[in-house]
C-alpha positions in Angstrom: -6.8 -18.4 -4.2 -4.2 -16.2 -5.9 -4.1 -17.0 -9.6 -2.2 -15.2 -12.4 -0.4 -12.6 -10.3 3.2 -14.0 -10.4 4.8 -10.7 -11.5 2.9 -8.7 -8.8 3.8 -11.3 -6.2 7.5 -11.0 -7.1 7.3 -7.2 -6.9 5.9 -7.3 -3.4 8.3 -10.0 -2.3 11.2 -7.8 -3.5 10.0 -5.0 -1.2 10.1 -7.4 1.8 13.6 -8.6 0.8 15.0 -5.1 0.6 13.5 -4.3 4.0 15.0 -7.4 5.4 18.4 -6.0 4.3 17.8 -2.7 6.2 15.9 -0.7 3.6 12.3 0.4 3.4 9.6 0.1 0.8 6.4 1.8 -0.2 3.8 0.7 -2.7 0.3 1.8 -3.7 -1.7 -1.1 -5.2 -4.4 0.3 -7.4 -7.3 -1.4 -9.3 -11.0 -1.7 -9.6 -13.1 -3.4 -6.9 -12.7 -7.2 -7.0 -9.5 -7.1 -9.1 -7.5 -9.0 -6.5 -5.9 -6.3 -4.3 -7.0 -7.9 -1.0 -5.9 -11.4 -2.2 -2.5 -10.0 -3.2 -2.1 -8.3 0.2 -3.0 -11.5 2.0 -0.3 -13.3 0.1 2.1 -10.5 1.2 1.1 -10.9 4.8 1.8 -14.6 4.7 5.1 -14.1 3.0 6.1 -11.4 5.5 5.3 -13.6 8.5 7.4 -16.4 7.0 10.3 -14.0 6.6 10.1 -12.9 10.3 8.2 -9.6 9.8 5.6 -8.2 12.1 2.4 -7.4 10.3 0.0 -4.6 11.2 -3.2 -4.0 9.4 -5.6 -1.1 8.9 -8.5 -0.5 6.5 -10.5 2.4 5.5 -14.2 2.1 5.9 -16.6 4.4 4.1 -18.7 5.1 7.2 -15.5 5.9 9.2 -14.2 8.6 6.8 -15.7 11.3 9.1 -13.7 10.3 12.2 -10.3 12.0 12.4 -7.3 9.7 12.8 -9.5 6.6 13.0 -7.5 4.7 10.4 -4.2 5.8 11.9 -5.3 4.6 15.3 -6.1 1.1 13.8 -2.5 0.9 12.6 -0.8 2.3 15.6 -2.8 0.9 18.5 -0.5 -2.1 19.2 2.5 0.3 19.4 1.1 2.9 21.7 2.8 1.4 24.8 6.1 2.7 23.3 4.8 6.2 23.0 6.2 7.1 26.4 9.7 6.9 24.8 8.9 9.6 22.2 10.0 13.2 22.7 7.3 15.1 24.7 6.0 17.2 21.8 5.4 14.0 19.7 3.8 12.2 22.7 1.4 15.1 23.2 0.5 15.4 19.5 -0.2 11.7 19.3 -2.2 11.6 22.5 -4.4 14.5 21.4 -4.9 13.1 17.9 -6.1 9.8 19.4 -8.3 11.4 22.0 -6.2 10.0 24.9 -6.0 13.5 26.5 -6.9 17.1 25.8 -4.5 19.7 24.4 -3.9 22.1 21.5 -4.8 20.8 18.1 -1.8 18.7 17.0 -0.2 19.3 13.6 0.0 16.4 11.1 3.8 16.8 11.0 4.3 16.1 14.7 1.8 13.2 14.6 3.5 11.9 11.5 7.0 12.1 13.1 5.6 10.3 16.2 4.1 7.5 14.0 7.3 7.3 12.0 9.3 6.7 15.2 6.8 4.1 16.5 6.9 2.1 13.3 10.7 2.3 13.0 11.2 0.8 16.5 8.8 -2.1 15.6 10.7 -3.1 12.4 11.0 -5.3 10.5 7.4 -4.5 9.9 4.8 -4.8 7.2 2.0 -2.2 7.3 -1.0 -3.0 5.1 -3.7 -0.4 4.6 -6.6 -1.8 2.6 -9.3 0.4 1.0 -7.1 3.5 1.6 -9.6 5.6 -0.5 -11.9 5.5 2.5 -9.4 6.6 5.1 -10.3 9.8 7.0 -8.4 12.7 5.6 -6.2 13.2 8.7 -5.0 9.6 8.6 -4.4 9.6 4.9 -2.3 12.7 5.1 -0.2 11.4 8.0 0.3 8.0 6.5 1.3 9.4 3.1 3.8 11.7 4.9 5.3 8.8 6.8 5.6 6.8 3.6 7.6 9.6 2.0 10.0 9.8 5.0 10.2 6.2 6.1 13.9 6.0 5.0 16.0 3.1 6.2 13.6 1.7 8.7 13.0 -2.0 7.7 9.4 -0.9 7.3 7.3 -1.8 4.3 4.1 0.2 3.7 1.5 -1.0 1.2 -1.7 0.9 0.4 -4.6 -0.6 -1.6 -6.7 2.0 -3.4 -9.9 1.2 -5.4 -9.6 2.7 -8.8 -11.6 4.0 -10.6 -15.0 4.9 -9.4 -14.0 5.7 -5.8 -12.8 8.9 -4.1 -9.2 9.3 -5.0 -6.8 10.1 -2.2 -4.6 12.9 -3.4 -2.3 12.4 -0.5 -0.9 9.2 -2.0 -0.2 10.6 -5.4 3.4 10.4 -6.5 4.2 7.3 -4.4 5.3 4.1 -6.3 2.3 2.3 -7.8 1.4 -1.1 -8.9 -1.8 -1.1 -11.0 -3.6 -4.4 -11.3 -5.2 -5.3 -14.6 -7.7 -8.2 -15.3 -6.5 -11.7 -15.5 -5.6 -13.2 -18.9 -7.9 -15.7 -20.5 -6.0 -18.8 -19.3 -5.7 -17.6 -15.7 -9.3 -16.6 -15.7 -10.4 -20.0 -16.9 -8.3 -21.6 -14.1 -9.9 -19.5 -11.4 -13.4 -20.0 -12.8 -12.9 -23.8 -12.5 -12.5 -23.4 -8.8 -15.9 -21.6 -8.5 -18.0 -23.8 -10.8 -17.5 -27.5 -10.0 -19.9 -28.8 -12.6 -18.5 -29.3 -16.2 -19.0 -26.2 -18.3 -19.7 -26.1 -22.0 -16.8 -24.3 -23.7 -19.1 -21.6 -25.1 -20.6 -20.9 -21.7 -17.2 -20.9 -20.1 -15.9 -18.4 -22.7 -19.0 -16.2 -22.2 -18.4 -16.1 -18.4 -14.8 -15.2 -18.8 -15.7 -12.5 -21.3 -18.4 -11.0 -19.0 -16.0 -11.0 -16.0 -13.4 -9.1 -18.0 -10.6 -10.7 -16.0 -12.0 -9.6 -12.6 -11.2 -12.4 -10.1 -14.1 -11.6 -7.8 -16.4 -11.5 -10.8 -15.2 -14.9 -11.9 -16.0 -16.3 -8.4 -19.2 -14.5 -7.8 -21.1 -14.1 -11.1 -21.7 -17.8 -11.5 -23.2 -18.0 -8.0 -25.9 -15.5 -8.9 -26.8 -17.1 -12.2 -29.6 -19.7 -12.5 -28.2 -23.2 -13.1 -30.0 -23.5 -16.4 -27.8 -20.7 -17.8 -24.8 -22.9 -17.6 -26.2 -25.2 -20.2 -27.4 -22.6 -22.8 -25.8 -19.2 -22.2 -25.0 -16.7 -19.6 -26.7 -13.4 -18.9 -27.6 -11.0 -21.7 -24.8 -8.5 -22.3 -25.1 -5.1 -20.7 -23.0 -2.0 -20.0 -23.0 -2.2 -16.2 -19.4 -2.1 -14.8 -18.1 -5.4 -13.4 -17.8 -4.0 -9.8 -21.4 -2.8 -10.0 -22.5 -6.3 -11.2 -20.6 -7.9 -8.4 -22.3 -5.6 -5.9 -25.7 -6.3 -7.5 -24.9 -10.0 -7.0 -24.2 -9.5 -3.3 -27.4 -7.4 -3.0 -29.5 -10.2 -4.5 -27.9 -12.7 -2.2 -28.6 -10.5 0.9 -32.2 -9.8 -0.2 -32.9 -13.6 -0.4 -32.3 -13.9 3.4 -34.9 -13.9 6.1 -36.0 -10.4 7.4 -34.1 -10.6 10.7 -30.9 -11.7 8.9 -31.2 -8.8 6.4 -31.7 -6.3 9.2 -28.7 -7.7 11.1 -26.6 -7.2 7.9 -27.8 -3.6 7.7 -26.7 -3.0 11.3 -23.3 -4.5 10.6 -22.9 -2.4 7.5 -23.7 0.8 9.5 -21.3 -0.1 12.3 -17.8 0.4 10.9 -15.6 -0.7 13.8 -16.6 -4.4 13.5 -17.2 -4.6 17.3 -19.2 -7.8 17.7 -20.3 -7.0 21.2 -21.7 -3.6 20.1 -23.4 -5.3 17.2 -25.2 -7.8 19.4 -26.3 -5.1 21.8 -27.8 -3.2 18.8 -29.4 -6.4 17.6 -31.0 -6.9 21.0 -32.3 -3.3 20.9 -34.1 -4.2 17.7 -35.3 -7.6 19.0 -33.1 -9.6 16.7 -31.9 -13.0 18.0 -28.4 -14.3 17.5 -29.7 -17.1 15.4 -30.3 -14.5 12.7 -26.6 -14.6 11.9 -26.6 -18.1 10.6 -28.2 -17.6 7.2 -25.9 -14.6 6.5 -22.8 -16.6 7.4 -24.1 -19.6 5.3 -24.6 -17.2 2.3 -20.9 -16.3 2.5 -21.6 -12.6 3.1 -19.9 -12.1 6.5 -18.5 -14.0 9.5 -18.9 -13.4 13.2 -16.2 -13.8 15.8 -14.7 -11.3 18.2 -15.0 -9.0 15.2 -17.6 -8.9 12.4 -16.0 -9.1 9.0 -17.7 -8.8 5.6 -16.4 -11.1 2.9 -15.5 -8.0 0.8 -16.1 -4.3 1.1 -18.6 -4.5 -1.8 -20.8 -6.6 0.5 -21.0 -3.8 3.0 -21.8 -1.2 0.4 -24.3 -3.4 -1.4 -26.2 -4.2 1.9 -26.2 -0.6 3.0 -27.3 0.9 -0.3 -30.0 -1.8 -0.8 -31.6 -1.1 2.6 -34.6 1.1 2.8 -34.2 4.5 4.4 -36.4 3.3 7.3 -34.2 0.3 7.9 -31.0 2.4 7.8 -32.5 4.8 10.3 -33.5 1.9 12.6 -30.0 0.5 12.4 -28.3 3.8 13.3 -30.9 4.5 16.0 -30.1 1.1 17.6 -26.4 1.7 17.4 -26.7 5.2 19.0 -28.8 3.7 21.8 -26.1 1.1 22.7 -23.0 3.3 22.1 -21.5 4.6 25.4 -21.7 8.4 25.4 -18.8 8.7 27.8 -16.5 6.3 25.8 -17.4 7.2 22.3 -19.5 10.4 22.2 -18.7 11.3 18.6 -19.7 8.0 17.1 -22.9 8.0 19.1 -23.7 11.5 17.9 -23.1 10.5 14.3 -25.3 7.4 14.6 -28.0 9.5 16.3 -27.8 12.1 13.5 -28.3 9.4 10.8 -31.4 8.2 12.6 -33.2 11.5 12.5 -36.0 12.3 10.1 -36.3 16.0 9.5 -34.7 18.3 12.1 -33.6 17.8 15.7 -31.9 20.5 17.7 -30.6 18.1 20.3 -29.0 15.9 17.7 -27.5 18.9 15.9 -26.1 20.4 19.2 -24.5 17.0 20.0 -22.9 17.0 16.5 -21.7 20.5 17.0 -19.9 19.4 20.2 -18.4 16.5 18.3 -17.1 19.0 15.7 -15.4 20.9 18.5 -13.7 17.8 19.7 -12.7 16.8 16.2 -11.2 20.2 15.5 -9.3 20.0 18.8 -7.7 16.8 17.6 -6.7 18.4 14.3 -9.5 16.7 12.3 -10.7 19.5 10.2 -12.4 17.2 7.7 -14.3 15.4 10.5 -15.3 18.7 12.1 -16.6 19.9 8.7 -18.7 16.8 8.2 -20.2 17.0 11.7 -21.0 20.7 11.2 -22.5 20.1 7.8 -24.9 17.4 9.2 -25.6 19.6 12.2 -26.7 22.4 9.9 -29.0 20.0 8.0 -30.6 19.0 11.3 -31.1 22.5 12.7 -34.7 23.7 12.8 -34.1 27.4 13.4 -33.0 29.3 10.3 -30.6 31.7 12.1 -28.8 28.9 13.9 -28.8 26.8 10.8 -27.1 29.6 8.8 -24.4 30.1 11.6 -23.7 26.3 11.6 -23.5 26.2 7.8 -21.0 29.1 7.9 -18.9 27.3 10.4 -19.1 24.2 8.3 -18.0 26.1 5.2 -15.0 27.5 7.1 -14.0 24.0 8.2 -14.6 22.6 4.7 -12.4 25.3 3.2 -9.6 24.8 5.8 -9.8 21.1 5.0 -9.6 21.7 1.3 -13.0 20.2 0.6 -15.0 21.5 -2.4 -18.4 21.6 -0.6 -17.6 24.9 1.1 -19.4 26.9 -1.6 -22.5 24.8 -1.3 -22.6 25.4 2.5 -22.0 29.2 1.9 -25.2 29.1 -0.2 -27.1 27.6 2.8 -25.5 30.2 5.1 -26.4 33.1 2.8 -30.1 32.2 3.0 -29.7 33.5 6.6 -30.6 35.3 8.6 -27.1 36.3 9.6 -26.0 39.3 11.7 -23.7 41.9 10.2 -20.5 40.3 11.5 -21.5 36.9 10.2 -22.4 38.4 6.9 -19.0 40.0 6.7 -17.3 36.7 7.6 -19.3 35.0 4.8 -18.2 37.6 2.3 -14.6 37.2 3.4 -14.7 33.4 3.1 -16.4 33.6 -0.3 -13.5 35.9 -1.5 -10.8 33.5 -0.1 -12.5 30.5 -1.8 -12.7 32.4 -5.1 -9.1 33.5 -5.0 -7.6 30.1 -3.9 -9.9 28.2 -6.3 -9.1 30.2 -9.4 -6.3 32.6 -8.7 -8.1 34.9 -11.0 -8.7 38.6 -11.0 -12.0 38.3 -9.1 -10.1 37.3 -5.9 -8.5 40.7 -5.0 -11.7 42.6 -5.8 -13.8 40.3 -3.6 -11.3 40.5 -0.8 -11.4 44.3 -1.1 -15.2 44.3 -0.8 -14.9 42.0 2.3 -12.3 44.4 3.8 -14.6 47.4 3.4 -17.5 45.5 5.0 -15.4 44.5 7.9 -14.0 48.0 8.5 -16.6 49.2 11.0 -17.2 45.7 12.5 -13.7 44.4 13.1 -10.9 46.9 12.2 -8.1 44.5 12.8 -9.5 41.8 10.6 -10.4 44.5 8.0 -6.7 45.6 7.8 -5.6 42.0 7.4 -8.1 41.5 4.7 -6.8 44.6 2.8 -3.3 43.0 3.1 -4.8 39.7 1.8 -6.2 41.6 -1.2 -2.9 43.3 -1.8 -0.9 40.1 -1.6 -3.5 38.4 -3.9 -3.1 41.2 -6.5 0.7 40.8 -6.4 0.4 37.0 -6.8 -2.1 37.0 -9.6 0.1 39.4 -11.6 -3.0 41.1 -13.1 -2.2 44.7 -14.1 -5.7 45.6 -15.0 -8.5 47.1 -12.8 -7.9 44.5 -10.2 -4.1 45.0 -10.2 -1.7 46.0 -7.5 -2.0 49.8 -8.0 -5.8 49.7 -7.9 -5.9 47.5 -4.8 -3.3 49.6 -3.1 -5.4 52.8 -3.8 -8.4 51.1 -2.3 -6.4 49.9 0.7 -5.7 53.5 1.7 -9.2 53.5 3.1 -8.3 50.8 5.6 -9.2 51.6 9.2 -6.5 53.2 11.3 -4.1 50.8 13.0 -4.2 50.5 16.8 -2.0 52.8 19.0 0.6 50.1 19.0 0.6 48.8 15.4 1.3 45.1 14.9 3.9 44.1 12.4 1.1 43.2 10.0 -0.2 46.8 10.3 3.2 48.2 9.4 3.5 45.9 6.5 0.2 46.9 5.1 1.0 50.6 5.4 4.5 50.1 3.9 3.2 48.2 0.9 0.3 50.7 0.3 2.8 53.6 0.3 5.2 51.7 -2.0 2.5 51.0 -4.6 0.8 54.4 -4.5 3.6 56.8 -3.9 6.6 54.9 -5.3 9.3 52.6 -4.3 11.6 55.2 -2.7 8.7 56.6 -0.6 7.8 53.1 0.6 11.2 51.7 1.6 11.3 53.3 5.0 7.9 51.9 6.0 8.8 48.5 4.6 12.0 48.5 6.7 10.0 49.4 9.8 7.7 46.5 9.2 10.5 44.1 8.6 12.3 45.2 11.7 9.1 44.7 13.7 8.8 41.1 12.4 12.4 40.5 13.2 12.1 41.9 16.7 9.7 39.2 17.5 12.6 36.8 17.3 13.0 37.4 21.1 9.3 37.4 21.7 8.1 34.4 19.8 5.0 33.9 22.0 3.7 37.0 20.2 3.3 35.0 16.9 2.5 31.6 18.2 -1.2 32.2 17.8 -0.6 32.3 14.1 -1.9 35.8 13.5 1.5 37.2 12.5 3.2 33.9 11.6 1.0 33.6 8.5 2.5 36.9 7.3 6.1 35.9 7.5 5.7 34.5 4.0 4.9 37.9 2.6 7.5 39.6 4.9 10.2 37.4 3.5 9.3 38.3 -0.1 9.2 41.9 0.9 12.7 41.7 2.4 13.7 40.6 -1.1 12.0 43.6 -2.6 14.3 45.9 -0.5 17.4 43.8 -1.4 17.9 42.9 2.3 19.6 39.5 2.0 20.3 39.3 5.8 16.7 40.0 6.6 15.4 37.4 4.1 17.7 34.8 5.6 16.6 35.8 9.2 12.9 35.9 8.5 12.9 32.7 6.4 15.0 30.8 9.0 12.7 32.0 11.7 9.5 31.2 9.8 10.8 27.6 9.2 11.8 27.3 12.9 8.5 28.5 14.2 6.6 26.3 11.7 8.6 23.3 12.7 8.2 23.9 16.5 4.5 24.3 16.1 4.3 21.6 13.4 2.4 24.0 11.2 1.5 21.9 8.3 -0.1 24.7 6.3 2.8 27.2 6.7 6.0 25.1 6.7 6.1 24.3 3.0 5.8 28.0 2.1 8.5 28.9 4.6 10.8 26.2 3.2 10.1 27.6 -0.3 11.2 31.1 0.6 14.2 29.7 2.4 15.2 27.4 -0.5 15.0 30.3 -3.0 17.3 32.4 -0.9 19.7 29.4 -0.4 19.9 29.0 -4.1 20.7 32.7 -4.6 23.3 32.3 -1.9 24.9 29.5 -3.8 24.0 26.8 -1.2 22.4 24.4 -3.6 22.7 21.3 -1.5 20.8 22.8 1.4 18.2 24.2 -1.0 17.7 20.7 -2.4 17.1 19.2 1.0 14.6 22.0 1.8 12.6 21.3 -1.4 12.7 17.6 -0.6 11.2 18.2 2.8 8.5 20.5 1.3 7.7 17.8 -1.3 7.1 15.3 1.5 4.4 17.4 3.0 2.3 17.4 -0.2 0.4 20.5 1.1 1.3 23.2 -1.4 3.0 23.2 -4.8 6.7 22.8 -4.3 7.6 22.9 -8.0 8.6 26.6 -7.7 11.6 25.8 -5.6 12.5 22.7 -7.6 12.3 24.7 -10.8 14.5 27.6 -9.6 17.1 25.1 -8.3 17.1 23.1 -11.5 17.5 26.3 -13.6 20.4 27.6 -11.5 22.1 24.2 -11.7 21.8 24.4 -15.5 19.9 21.2 -15.9 17.9 21.8 -19.1 15.8 18.6 -19.2 14.8 18.8 -15.6 13.9 22.5 -15.9 11.9 21.9 -19.0 10.0 19.0 -17.4 9.2 20.9 -14.2 8.2 23.9 -16.3 5.8 21.8 -18.3 4.2 20.4 -15.2 3.7 23.9 -13.7 2.1 25.1 -16.9 -0.3 22.0 -16.9 -1.3 22.6 -13.3 -1.9 26.3 -13.8 -4.4 25.7 -16.6 -7.9 26.5 -15.6 -7.0 28.3 -12.3 -5.5 31.5 -13.6 -2.0 30.5 -12.8 -0.3 33.7 -14.2 2.3 33.9 -11.5 3.2 30.3 -11.8 3.9 31.0 -15.5 5.8 34.2 -14.7 8.0 32.4 -12.1 8.6 29.6 -14.6 9.7 32.2 -17.2 12.2 33.6 -14.7 13.7 30.2 -14.2 13.8 29.6 -17.9 15.6 33.0 -18.3 18.2 31.9 -15.7 18.7 28.6 -17.5 19.2 30.1 -20.9 21.5 32.9 -19.6 23.6 30.1 -18.1 23.6 28.2 -21.4 24.4 31.3 -23.4 21.2 31.2 -25.4 20.5 34.9 -24.9 17.6 35.3 -27.4 15.6 32.6 -25.6 16.6 34.1 -22.2 15.3 37.5 -23.4 11.9 36.1 -24.4 11.5 34.4 -21.0 12.8 37.3 -19.0 10.6 39.8 -20.8 7.6 37.7 -19.9 8.8 37.4 -16.3 9.2 41.2 -16.0 5.5 41.6 -16.7 4.7 40.0 -13.3 4.1 42.2 -10.3 5.3 39.3 -8.1 8.6 39.0 -10.0 9.2 42.7 -10.1 8.2 43.1 -6.4 10.8 40.5 -5.4 13.4 42.0 -7.9 14.1 38.6 -9.4 13.4 39.5 -13.1 15.4 42.7 -13.6 19.0 41.5 -13.9 18.0 38.5 -16.0 16.3 40.7 -18.5 19.1 43.2 -18.6 21.8 40.6 -19.2 19.8 38.8 -21.9 19.0 42.0 -23.7 22.6 43.2 -23.7 24.0 39.9 -24.8 21.4 39.6 -27.5 22.4 42.9 -29.0 19.2 44.5 -27.9 20.2 46.9 -25.1 17.2 49.1 -25.7 15.0 46.2 -24.4 16.7 46.6 -21.0 16.0 50.3 -20.5 12.8 50.1 -18.3 14.3 47.3 -16.2 17.6 49.1 -15.7 15.9 52.4 -14.8 13.7 50.6 -12.2 16.5 48.5 -10.8 18.9 51.5 -10.5 16.3 53.6 -8.7 15.4 50.8 -6.3 19.0 50.0 -5.6 19.7 53.7 -4.7 16.6 53.8 -2.5 17.4 50.5 -0.7 21.1 51.3 -0.3 22.1 47.7 0.2 25.1 45.9 -1.3 22.9 43.4 -3.0 20.8 46.1 -4.8 23.8 48.4 -5.5 25.9 45.5 -6.8 23.2 44.3 -9.2 22.6 47.8 -10.4 26.3 48.5 -11.0 26.7 45.2 -12.9 23.6 46.0 -15.0 24.9 49.5 -15.8 28.3 48.0 -16.8 26.6 45.7 -19.3 25.1 48.7 -21.2 28.2 50.8 -20.9 31.5 51.0 -22.8 35.1 51.9 -22.1 36.4 53.0 -18.7 32.9 53.5 -17.4 32.0 49.9 -17.9 35.1 48.7 -16.0 34.4 51.1 -13.2 30.9 49.7 -12.8 32.1 46.1 -12.9 34.6 46.7 -10.2 31.9 48.5 -8.1 29.6 45.6 -8.6 32.2 43.1 -7.3 33.0 45.3 -4.3 29.4 45.6 -3.3 28.4 42.0 -3.9 31.3 40.8 -1.8 29.5 42.4 1.2 26.3 40.4 0.9 25.3 36.7 0.9 24.1 36.5 -2.7 27.1 34.4 -3.9 25.5 33.5 -7.2 25.4 37.1 -8.3 29.0 37.7 -7.2 30.1 34.7 -9.3 28.1 35.9 -12.3 29.6 39.4 -12.0 33.1 37.9 -12.2 31.9 36.0 -15.3 30.5 38.9 -17.2 33.4 41.1 -16.3 35.8 38.4 -17.5 33.8 38.1 -20.7 34.0 41.9 -21.2 37.8 42.0 -20.6 38.4 39.2 -23.1 36.4 41.1 -25.7 38.6 44.1 -24.9 41.6 42.0 -25.8 42.8 42.0 -22.1 43.4 38.3 -21.8 45.4 38.4 -18.5 42.8 40.3 -16.6 40.0 38.2 -18.3 41.7 35.0 -17.1 41.8 36.2 -13.5 38.1 37.0 -13.5 37.1 33.9 -15.4 39.1 31.6 -13.1 37.4 33.1 -10.1 34.0 32.8 -11.7 34.6 29.2 -12.8 35.7 28.1 -9.3 32.8 29.8 -7.5 30.2 28.5 -10.0 31.7 25.0 -10.0 31.8 24.8 -6.3 28.2 25.8 -5.8 27.0 23.5 -8.7 25.9 26.1 -11.2 26.8 23.8 -14.0 25.7 25.8 -17.0 27.3 29.1 -15.8 30.5 27.2 -14.9 30.6 25.7 -18.4 30.1 29.2 -19.9 33.1 30.4 -17.8 35.1 27.4 -19.0 34.3 28.2 -22.6 35.5 31.8 -22.1 38.6 30.7 -20.4 39.5 28.4 -23.3 39.0 31.3 -25.6 41.7 33.2 -23.7 44.1 30.3 -24.3 43.9 28.8 -20.8 42.5 25.4 -20.1 40.1 25.6 -17.1 41.2 23.6 -14.1 39.0 20.7 -13.0 37.4 21.4 -9.7 39.3 19.8 -6.8 37.5 16.8 -5.5 36.3 17.2 -1.9 35.4 14.4 0.5 31.9 15.8 0.9 31.3 15.5 -2.9 30.4 11.8 -2.3 27.5 12.8 0.0 24.0 13.2 -1.2 22.2 16.5 -0.5 20.4 14.9 2.4 23.5 13.3 3.8 25.4 16.7 3.6 22.5 18.4 5.5 22.6 15.7 8.2 26.4 15.9 8.4 26.2 19.7 8.9 23.6 19.4 11.6 25.5 16.6 13.4 28.7 18.6 13.2 27.0 21.3 15.3 26.6 18.8 18.1 22.9 17.9 17.4 21.8 14.5 18.5 20.2 12.0 16.1 16.8 12.7 17.6 17.3 16.5 17.2 18.4 16.1 13.6 15.4 13.8 12.9 13.0 16.4 14.3 14.6 19.0 12.0 14.3 16.9 8.9 11.2 14.9 9.8 13.1 11.7 9.8 13.3 9.1 12.6 16.4 8.8 14.7 17.0 5.3 13.2 17.1 6.8 9.7 19.5 9.5 10.9 21.8 6.8 12.3 21.6 4.8 9.0 22.6 8.0 7.1 25.4 8.6 9.5 26.9 5.2 8.9 26.9 6.0 5.2 28.4 9.4 5.8 31.1 7.9 8.0 31.9 5.3 5.4 32.1 7.9 2.5 34.2 10.3 4.5 36.5 7.6 6.0 35.8 8.6 9.5 34.4 6.7 12.5 32.9 9.3 15.0 30.9 12.4 15.3 33.9 14.2 16.8 35.8 13.7 13.5 32.8 15.0 11.6 32.9 18.2 13.7 36.6 18.6 12.8 35.9 18.5 9.1 35.2 21.7 7.2 32.0 20.9 5.4 30.8 23.2 2.6 
């Protein structure tokens, strides 16, 4: 019975109504156990059916959380017949994920896109995922990704999460939420009246309502567990046990009152998460339990038997399982293992068998190890890690146990689980051979660095690199590069700083006769940081050319060995002011990551590309890239959003993102996050004309090795210092920028250096530098810096009293900055124009102005001749969503066909 949830019902019904009209809807329903999530979802199911929706259910089960894609398979099983209509890569990914056939481990993006397409074709559809906190990690990530990209699909996705006191699912954070509170006193009394038919004394009734704290399940269940005499004179002594715990205790007491066979049957049902009634009865027979044992359990209202076995509430399952003795739990798992078909479901059989073991058992451990291999092949890292962890616990021989613990630690780390360090402690107890010891040392270093981002990471990575040198020279060189990259990222200029790490990396083993791109990159960076920028540039260019040559030989990077370094290669291209190379490497990185569906590397690739798009003045494409990266939820994407907001001149948005980054950096040594935020703040304030604030932020950014390595901080510091009347504060940045520009010899570097020298110069020399800067920057793709050069030149001309020349430069700056959306810098140009006596012209409206950033991206792709399916694969949207966006694009542009779209000149 649904009592007191009128507002919540209305919110869910609105989601369905919008989906009926061609939209989609997503909602996470949160609340403590028993608060009414399941009842609310059942009301939504009934409403959806009445409105003509299909309804598909899935539910997380605590014991299923170790089986990759188990929850996703529940949701998608009815739609798999349509999988043959999917593009081949999506078919393959889905088939491998669900164990339908063998193949390379599928990426979550490809699986997610396949699921998105299947659900879109089934609309109008309501997808209900109950107890989502117990979904396996792979399913949670895919479903959250789908929820963020569901678009205009006539699909509603609702996830119920137990909160608090249960494992939170980070994947769902940021989605729209509905948090359920307890019922009010009036509604609580109404619901209580349905549970207690006998008249209640007012004092007793009020006591029950107070004890239940508005929890609907408590109102229904607590009276059932109380002796009848208490209804006349009181109700339970007060205690501090949480309401869900008290409800669970009530279920446990009810279960314990059953006959022994009925109790054992409940334990078997609690240990078997699929609800397969046939399997349960086979296990019961294995234990000598007759079918009649089910009657008392059903009569007690704990579960029901049909084709599937269903507990009345998830708390019943957990109460029964926790209350069972260890012996009874092992008996239940042993029986389930005995009756589970090894050919059909080897992994679940292995898991049950492992739970039935007392002590150690090599056969059971080996079976789990094989299950881990199958889970990894399906892309289930979390499942593989769980299997390996239990396998290590069951392994009798210390050396084998240490090896399995090390493999489990690797899997846990890859899966982002915190237990990796605990497993490393087991592995360290050994014995391990030298190679395994080195791998343990390397993993410890990577965990330390990724966990804290502190100065210890580079030092530990260096130690691991030294250990690996005689054992695995290639891995040793990559680890030295890891350490160097870590030192750049941490921004620590102390003993663990870049120079110290680069000095140590000179001891790296020699590269092979045919050095890989990663070998050339290591050598180039070591030379740069030990012998100086000018000495390092030739080596860095050789490395970048080597990465770029692989454009025609992509199979060379498909194993991921080099692809993981494209992130550093792109940033290094920025360090040598090679805008064409940054664009090429970033675009290629994104393309390779998309083709491989590389969940771990695509967001970083999109970040580098989005930053370069911002610098190129293509803010709309940069916005779409950051939106795609945000949908992945795999790495922080605030960096790209922050830089875009700052260049757009959006003060409130920049401040909000900056504050979030600072909060997230606390406790994990997030120095580079802070430095990058300071760079963005400097851009914002330079645009607003608040030069003292810009100088403070730019000075802070210039302290970062990462920001000076990528050359982002120099020009902001120089402009802020000069405009603040503190040109002496710009000396170090100007000297470094000038020498780097000369060594790089590129239009980007030479143009920035010339503009910066103009800012500190006077008279004819300043004008010559301004003209040189404009001439150089016209020959590169960094349109933002060209526009800003016209701006500062125009400002200088106005202060020289040369209004006519100033107007020409300021008009150009205003138009360029307005067109790209650099609102603060455009406003600064407009103020300067007005000071010359000219009223700035309003930007001419363009048809494409009406398009959102995503619509403009879709329009551009369609204009190249790409099909809706191809565009959807690019943007991780379904073809139906692309078609819906196209209808909106056609309407806004007053056209009717793709051919007309190709004829338009889109920005």
